N, C-alpha and C positions, 0 to 999 in steps of 0.2 A: 302324606300324599307324595307320589313321585312328581318331579318337575316335568312340565310338558314342553318348555322352551327356555333357552338360556339367551339372554341379551348380550352378555359380556363373558370373556374368558374368566375374569375375577369372580363373577357370580357362579360360574361352573366350578371353579377350583374350591370355592367356599362350601358349596353344596356337596361335593364328593370328598371332602378332606378326610372323613373318617375311613374311607376305603383303602385297603392295602393294595388292591389291584382292581381294575375295571374290566368287565367282560361285556362285550357287545354281541348282540344277535338280533335277527329279524324274526317276527312271529306273524304267521298268516292265519286269518280267520275267513272261513268260507261264507259267501254271501249268495243270495239268489241271483240267478243269471239275469242280467238287465235285458229289457225288451229291445232297446235300440242297438243296432249293430256296432256303432262307434263306441258305445258304452261297454258292450260285451268285450270288445278288443282291449279296451283299457283295463278292465277288470280281470282278464284271463291271466292266470299264473301258469307259466310253462312248467314250473317246478311241481305244483300241486295238481296240474292238469284239470283245474276247475276255476271258477271265478272267486276271487278273494279280495280282502283288504289286507294290507300289510303295515306293521308298525315296527319301529326300531326300539329295542329295550336295552337298558344299561343296568347291570347288577354286579354283585360282588360274590365272594364265597359263601356269605350268609344267606344268599338268595334275596337280598334286600333290593327293592326296585328304587334306584335313584332317579331314573328318567324313563319315560315312555313317550315316544314321538306321537304326533297326530297320525291318523290313519291315512295311508296312500293307496292308490289303486294297485291291485295285485300284479300288474305288469311291471311295476317299479322293482328295482333290485336293491339289495342291502347297501352296496357301495354308493349308489345314486342318492339314496335317502341320507346317508352319512354326510355326503358333501353338501346337501341342501340344509341340513340341520346344524352342521358344524362346518362352516365355510373354511376351506383349506388355507394354510399358511398364516394362521392366527395364533398358534401356540396352545391350542386347546389341551393337549395331552402331554406337554413337555415334562410335567412333574410326576407322571404316572406310569405304572406298569399296566399295559393294556393287552388283552387277548382277544383275537378275532378268529373266525372261521374262514374257510376258503372263499366265501362270498365277498370278502373284503381284500382280495389280492390287489396289490398296487397301492395299498394304503400308506406304505412306507415312503412313497414318492411325493405324497401330498401333506403329510403330517410329521411332526417331530415328537418323539417319545423318549421318556427316560429308559423304558424297556418295552420292546414289542415282541409278542409271541404270536406267531402265525404258522400254520403248517405248510407243507410242500404239496403243490398241485402236480398231478401226473402230466408229463409233457404231451404236446399235441402229436398226433400221428402225422408222419410225413414220409416222403420217399426214402430219405436217409434213415428214419427211425420208424419202420412200419409197425412195430409192436412196442410202444413206449411203456416203460415200467419205472417205478421209483426204486431207488436202492434200498437195501436192508436198513441202512442207517436212517434214511429218510422216512421209512415206514415206522421205525421205532420212535423217531422224533414226533411223528404225527400222532402216535398212540399217547405219548406224554402230553402233547398239546390238548388232545381230546379229554384226557383225564383231568386236566386243569380247567377246561372250559365247561365241563358237564354241569357245573353249578348254574349256569344261565339256563340250560335246558330244564333243570329241575325247577327253577323259578317260574319259567313259562308254564310248566306243567301245574304248578301250584296256583298260578293265576287262572288257569283254565279249569279249575274245579267248578268254576261258575259256568253253568251250561250255556248261558247266552254267548260265551266266547267259544265254547267247545263245539256247539252245534251250528248248523248253517243259519246265519243271521238274516231275519226277514225284515228288519227295520230299514227304511229308506232315508231317514234323516241322519246325515253325516255328523252333525253336532251331538246328537244323542248317542251315536255309536262311539264317538270320541270320549264323551263323558263316561260311558260304561266302562271302556277298557282302563281308563285312569282310575275309576273307583275300584274295580277288581284288583288292580295292582296295589292300590292303597289299603284295601282290606287285608291283603296278605301281609303287607308291611306292619299293619296294626297287630295281626296275630303274632308276627315275629317279635314286635316290641314288648308284647306280654311275656314272651318266652325269655328274652334277654334281660 
């Protein structure tokens, strides 16, 4: 089973010691629109344009799930969840090569890494730069990063072969939903363990 919470950095390092590199990403699961307006606002995901729950996952190139966070409301962002689950300036990733997507821009200012791989974001539009573009070198680097990060997307896809995660979830109990996402990730790990 993947871990759901790490109490100490030592516990984290021991748990992921077999991984050559760590790949983080967020995964969203659609939920029924809450009736109360306040709850609707909290669950609304600007990215998916619907109401969701979001969880942070940690995998490697084998698509093995080392960690799945508890579910958060869909309005949360990947970087915000990372800061809650792995409080900054404690040396969580100092021994590891870690790959992130553009949802984690700024992670290098808060955490120490052995090696950090993250793409370039297109600059914001401004009066001085009305049509911002990445350079050809930056675009080529982003392609390389994407090709190395694709394994986490494959892992999330494998976890979502279970329709309860793929389809809109109608469950109301947060504890049950948290157990389900953990069990689905664990079942994929079990299948991998039979393969290796």
